[in-house]
C-alpha positions in Angstrom: -13.3 -111.0 139.5 -13.1 -109.4 142.9 -12.4 -105.7 143.0 -10.6 -104.6 146.2 -11.8 -101.5 148.0 -9.6 -98.5 147.1 -8.6 -99.9 143.7 -9.3 -98.0 140.5 -11.5 -99.6 137.9 -13.0 -98.6 134.6 -16.7 -98.8 133.9 -16.5 -100.1 130.3 -20.1 -98.9 129.5 -19.1 -95.3 130.0 -15.3 -95.3 130.0 -15.3 -93.7 133.4 -12.6 -94.3 136.0 -13.7 -94.7 139.5 -12.4 -95.8 142.9 -14.0 -98.9 144.3 -15.9 -98.0 147.5 -17.6 -101.3 148.2 -20.1 -103.8 146.9 -23.9 -103.7 147.5 -25.7 -106.8 146.3 -24.6 -107.7 142.8 -23.2 -104.2 142.1 -19.8 -102.6 142.7 -19.9 -99.0 143.9 -17.5 -96.6 142.3 -16.7 -93.0 143.1 -15.2 -90.6 140.5 -11.6 -89.6 140.8 -11.4 -86.6 143.1 -14.7 -87.4 144.8 -18.3 -86.9 143.9 -21.5 -89.0 143.7 -21.0 -92.8 143.6 -22.5 -94.9 140.9 -23.4 -98.6 140.8 -21.8 -100.8 138.2 -22.3 -104.5 137.3 -19.0 -106.3 137.9 -19.0 -107.9 134.4 -18.5 -104.5 132.8 -15.7 -103.5 135.1 -12.0 -103.9 134.6 -9.0 -102.7 136.6 -7.7 -99.3 135.5 -4.3 -99.0 133.9 -1.7 -96.5 135.2 -2.3 -94.4 132.1 -6.1 -94.3 132.7 -5.5 -93.3 136.4 -3.2 -90.5 135.2 -5.8 -89.4 132.6 -8.5 -89.2 135.3 -6.2 -87.3 137.7 -5.2 -84.8 134.9 -8.8 -84.2 133.9 -9.8 -83.6 137.6 -6.8 -81.2 138.0 -7.8 -79.3 134.9 -11.4 -79.0 135.9 -10.4 -77.8 139.3 -8.1 -75.1 137.9 -11.0 -73.9 135.7 -13.2 -73.7 138.8 -15.6 -76.4 137.6 -15.1 -78.5 140.8 -13.9 -77.6 144.3 
């Protein structure tokens, strides 16, 4: 499956939601919701994020930001 740049996907190994930033060799590069350090993920363990998963990631980021854990 091809993951378009800008789409949100779930790394099923870690249950992390990330935004697709590109592809380098056999790996898809994801960036956490709200920014941060990218990580590489094999495409066979990725799936497209549901609306609920995107909302969960956005809420977690907003809560962490309100607590001062991220800027």
